[in-house]
C-alpha positions as CSV (number, residue, x, y, z in Angstrom):
1,M,-6.7,20.9,0.3
2,L,-9.0,18.9,-2.2
3,C,-8.5,14.9,-2.7
4,T,-10.7,12.7,-5.2
5,I,-10.7,9.1,-4.8
6,E,-11.0,7.7,-8.4
7,T,-11.5,3.8,-9.7
8,F,-9.5,2.6,-13.4
9,D,-11.4,0.1,-15.2
10,M,-8.7,-2.0,-17.0
11,A,-10.8,-2.6,-19.6
12,T,-12.2,1.0,-20.6
13,R,-8.4,2.4,-19.6
14,Q,-10.3,5.3,-17.8
15,S,-10.8,6.8,-14.6
16,R,-13.7,7.5,-12.4
17,V,-14.6,9.8,-9.9
18,V,-15.8,8.4,-6.8
19,L,-15.5,11.1,-4.2
20,R,-14.1,14.3,-3.8
21,S,-13.2,15.4,-0.2
22,E,-11.4,18.4,1.6
23,A,-10.3,16.1,4.0
24,L,-7.2,14.3,3.3
25,L,-8.0,10.7,2.4
26,E,-5.2,8.5,2.0
27,A,-4.6,4.5,0.6
28,P,-8.0,3.3,-0.6
29,N,-8.4,-0.9,-0.4
30,W,-10.9,-2.8,-2.4
31,A,-13.9,-4.7,-0.5
32,R,-15.6,-7.8,-2.0
33,D,-19.1,-5.9,-1.8
34,G,-17.6,-3.1,-4.2
35,A,-16.7,-0.8,-1.3
36,L,-13.5,1.1,-0.8
37,I,-11.5,1.4,2.6
38,V,-9.6,4.7,3.3
39,N,-8.0,6.1,5.9
40,G,-8.1,10.0,7.3
41,E,-7.5,11.5,10.6
42,G,-6.1,8.6,12.4
43,L,-9.2,6.4,11.4
44,L,-10.4,4.0,8.8
45,H,-13.8,4.6,6.5
46,R,-16.0,2.2,4.5
47,L,-16.6,4.4,1.6
48,A,-19.7,2.6,-0.1
49,E,-22.9,4.2,-2.0
50,D,-24.4,5.9,1.0
51,G,-21.3,7.6,1.7
52,L,-18.3,7.4,4.3
53,S,-18.9,5.6,7.6
54,V,-16.2,5.3,10.1
55,I,-15.4,1.5,10.8
56,D,-15.2,1.0,15.0
57,T,-11.3,0.1,15.4
58,G,-11.6,-0.1,19.7
59,D,-8.9,1.9,21.4
60,C,-7.1,2.5,18.3
61,D,-7.0,5.8,16.9
62,L,-4.0,6.7,15.6
63,L,-3.6,4.5,12.3
64,N,-1.3,5.6,9.5
65,N,-2.0,4.4,6.0
66,D,-0.7,1.3,6.2
67,H,-4.0,-1.5,6.2
68,G,-5.4,-4.0,3.9
69,L,-7.7,-6.7,3.9
70,S,-7.9,-10.5,4.1
71,P,-8.7,-12.4,1.4
72,D,-11.4,-13.5,2.5
73,G,-12.4,-9.8,2.9
74,A,-13.5,-11.0,6.4
75,W,-11.0,-9.4,8.4
76,L,-8.7,-5.8,8.5
77,A,-5.2,-5.6,9.4
78,I,-4.0,-1.9,10.4
79,S,-1.1,-0.2,12.0
80,D,-1.6,2.1,14.7
81,K,1.3,3.4,17.2
82,T,-1.8,4.3,20.2
83,E,-0.4,1.5,22.3
84,T,3.7,1.7,22.2
85,G,3.9,5.0,20.3
86,K,5.1,3.3,17.6
87,S,3.3,1.8,14.7
88,C,2.5,-2.2,15.8
89,I,-0.1,-4.2,13.4
90,Y,-3.6,-5.3,14.7
91,V,-6.1,-7.7,12.9
92,L,-10.2,-7.0,13.7
93,P,-13.4,-7.7,11.7
94,A,-13.5,-6.1,8.8
95,D,-16.9,-4.4,10.0
96,G,-15.2,-3.0,13.1
97,G,-14.7,-4.4,16.3
98,T,-12.0,-5.0,19.0
99,P,-8.4,-5.0,17.6
100,R,-6.0,-8.1,18.6
101,R,-2.2,-7.5,18.4
102,V,0.0,-9.4,16.2
103,T,3.5,-7.9,15.9
104,Q,5.4,-7.6,19.1
105,G,8.3,-6.1,17.3
106,V,8.3,-2.1,16.8
107,P,7.8,-0.4,14.5
108,S,6.4,-2.6,12.1
109,W,4.0,-1.2,9.2
110,F,1.3,-3.6,7.4
111,H,1.5,-3.8,3.8
112,G,0.2,-7.5,2.5
113,W,-1.8,-10.6,3.3
114,S,-0.6,-13.8,2.1
115,P,-3.1,-15.6,-0.6
116,D,-4.3,-18.2,2.3
117,G,-5.1,-15.6,4.8
118,A,-2.3,-17.4,7.3
119,R,0.4,-14.7,7.1
120,L,1.1,-10.8,6.8
121,A,4.0,-9.1,5.1
122,Y,5.1,-5.9,6.7
123,T,7.8,-3.6,6.5
124,A,10.0,-3.4,10.3
125,V,12.8,-1.8,11.6
126,R,15.1,-4.4,13.7
127,D,18.2,-4.0,15.1
128,G,18.4,-0.2,13.5
129,Q,18.3,-1.9,9.9
130,F,14.9,-1.5,7.5
131,A,13.4,-5.4,6.9
132,I,10.9,-7.2,5.0
133,C,9.6,-9.5,7.4
134,T,6.8,-11.8,7.3
135,C,4.7,-13.2,10.5
136,P,1.4,-15.3,11.5
137,V,-1.9,-13.6,11.4
138,A,-2.0,-15.8,14.4
139,G,0.3,-14.5,16.2
140,G,4.2,-16.1,16.9
141,E,7.9,-16.1,15.3
142,E,8.2,-13.2,13.1
143,T,10.8,-14.4,9.6
144,R,13.2,-11.5,8.5
145,V,12.1,-12.4,4.6
146,V,15.4,-9.5,3.4
147,T,17.1,-6.9,5.8
148,S,20.5,-5.2,5.1
149,A,21.7,-1.3,5.7
150,H,19.0,0.0,3.2
151,H,15.4,1.1,2.8
152,Y,13.3,-1.6,2.4
153,D,9.1,-0.9,1.8
154,G,5.8,-2.4,0.2
155,P,5.6,-5.9,0.7
156,D,3.0,-7.4,-1.1
157,Y,2.1,-10.9,-2.5
158,T,1.6,-12.6,-5.6
159,P,-1.8,-14.2,-6.2
160,D,-0.1,-17.8,-5.8
161,G,1.9,-16.8,-2.8
162,Q,5.2,-17.3,-4.9
163,W,6.9,-14.0,-4.7
164,I,6.8,-11.0,-2.2
165,W,7.4,-7.7,-3.9
166,F,8.9,-4.8,-2.2
167,N,10.7,-1.8,-3.2
168,S,14.4,-0.8,-1.9
169,E,17.3,1.3,-3.2
170,R,19.6,-1.6,-2.3
171,G,20.5,-1.8,-6.4
172,G,21.6,1.8,-6.5
173,P,20.7,5.4,-5.3
174,A,17.3,5.2,-6.4
175,S,14.3,3.2,-5.0
176,D,13.7,0.5,-7.6
177,L,11.1,-2.9,-7.7
178,W,12.2,-6.5,-6.4
179,R,11.1,-9.4,-5.7
180,V,12.1,-12.5,-2.9
181,R,10.1,-15.6,-2.4
182,P,9.0,-15.9,1.3
183,D,11.9,-17.9,2.5
184,G,14.0,-15.0,1.6
185,S,15.4,-16.8,-1.6
186,D,16.4,-16.2,-5.2
187,L,15.9,-12.2,-4.5
188,Q,15.6,-10.2,-7.9
189,Q,15.6,-6.8,-9.1
190,M,12.8,-6.3,-11.5
191,T,13.3,-2.8,-12.3
192,R,16.2,-0.3,-13.2
193,G,15.8,3.1,-14.8
194,E,16.1,6.6,-13.3
195,R,12.9,7.0,-12.1
196,V,11.9,6.2,-8.5
197,E,9.8,3.5,-7.8
198,W,7.4,2.5,-4.8
199,F,4.6,0.2,-3.9
200,P,4.5,-2.7,-6.2
201,H,1.2,-4.1,-6.2
202,P,0.7,-7.7,-7.8
203,S,-2.6,-8.1,-10.0
204,P,-5.3,-10.7,-9.0
205,C,-4.8,-12.5,-11.9
206,G,-0.8,-12.7,-11.3
207,R,0.1,-11.4,-14.5
208,H,1.0,-7.6,-14.3
209,V,2.2,-5.3,-11.6
210,L,0.7,-2.1,-10.4
211,Y,3.1,0.5,-8.9
212,L,3.6,4.5,-8.0
213,S,6.5,5.7,-10.3
214,Y,8.1,9.2,-8.9
215,P,10.6,11.4,-10.7
216,E,14.2,10.6,-11.1
217,G,15.4,12.6,-7.7
218,T,12.7,12.0,-5.6
219,E,14.2,11.3,-2.0
220,G,11.5,9.1,-0.1
221,H,7.9,8.3,-1.0
222,P,6.5,12.4,-0.4
223,F,3.4,13.4,-0.5
224,G,2.7,16.2,-3.2
225,R,4.9,15.4,-6.6
226,H,3.7,15.0,-10.3
227,V,3.9,10.6,-10.2
228,E,2.9,7.9,-12.6
229,L,1.0,5.2,-12.1
230,R,2.7,2.4,-14.1
231,L,1.8,-1.5,-15.0
232,M,4.5,-3.5,-16.0
233,P,4.3,-7.6,-16.7
234,A,4.9,-10.0,-13.9
235,G,8.2,-11.4,-15.3
236,G,9.8,-8.2,-15.9
237,G,9.9,-5.7,-18.7
238,A,8.8,-2.1,-20.2
239,P,5.8,-0.6,-18.1
240,E,2.6,0.9,-19.2
241,T,1.5,4.4,-17.7
242,L,-1.6,4.3,-16.8
243,V,-2.5,7.4,-14.9
244,N,-0.6,11.0,-14.5
245,L,-1.6,12.7,-11.8
246,Y,-0.4,15.2,-8.6
247,G,-0.1,12.8,-5.4
248,G,2.9,10.6,-3.8
249,Q,1.9,8.9,-0.4
250,G,-1.4,7.9,0.3
251,T,-2.2,7.4,-3.6
252,I,-1.5,3.8,-3.5
253,N,0.3,2.8,-0.7
254,V,-1.3,-0.6,-0.2
255,P,-3.1,-3.2,-2.2
256,C,-6.0,-1.2,-4.2
257,W,-7.1,-3.9,-6.6
258,A,-10.8,-4.6,-7.4
259,P,-11.1,-8.6,-5.8
260,D,-11.9,-9.8,-10.0
261,G,-9.0,-7.4,-11.3
262,S,-11.3,-5.4,-13.3
263,A,-9.9,-2.0,-11.6
264,F,-7.8,-0.6,-9.1
265,A,-8.7,2.4,-7.0
266,Y,-6.1,5.5,-5.8
267,V,-6.4,8.8,-4.6
268,R,-5.5,11.9,-6.6
269,Y,-4.6,15.7,-4.6
270,T,-5.2,18.8,-5.8
271,E,-2.1,20.5,-6.7
272,P,-1.8,23.9,-4.8
273,Q,-2.4,27.1,-7.2
274,E,0.3,30.0,-7.1
275,S,-1.1,33.2,-5.6
276,P,-1.4,35.9,-8.5
277,C,2.0,38.3,-8.2
278,P,0.2,41.8,-6.5
279,V,-0.1,44.4,-9.0
């Protein structure tokens, strides 16, 4: 399978291919030095001008694609199931090193850092229900920000720390985008429509939210669909479609903005071609 890691320039509204790969790579983060962090085959990789290199994650070698850099770029949060068989969240130096486990409850899937770098936001299953949770990076008591008998995913903080955006189908059969205060108050539904919306990422300037949009009727967030990358005003309103592509799972699961907000990164996959009918 061919995938391409691409960047989208917000000023020119143009995409640029950074890497073509036969390996399955997913979920780019953008480091402060311009490198991208991606995962593939259970490991994390750093993509810089000299190519791909593996990041040392110690004993954690069953990583999923939920990972992200701290606001100062010094730390990586990862989600790995090596220790327990279910996803746990760990942090380690951004250049690699020994992971330190943060979440005791499982499963837990990382999705965002608070702007001050003090807390992590993540998706979890607790008492048989999905939840959006936060906890101190240093370890400590978990806060269930919102939970109910619905699916919740993709929490990401706004740059001022006043909101956590996420996606859920709690408002109807299709997944929409929501936001909530970190203390669980003022829950607001931000999209309503026939399409299926996932993985909102507020821009560093705080004015926009980038997200993945699936066609009507899509269940979950599958790989291998014709999807759109959309941009909407942070206060709500009509979205702009920036990119049409073949992707889905792995395209923008985690925060993918450049630190200055000038661009974002994503993964596109090659659509399988039907074999010609035999003559």
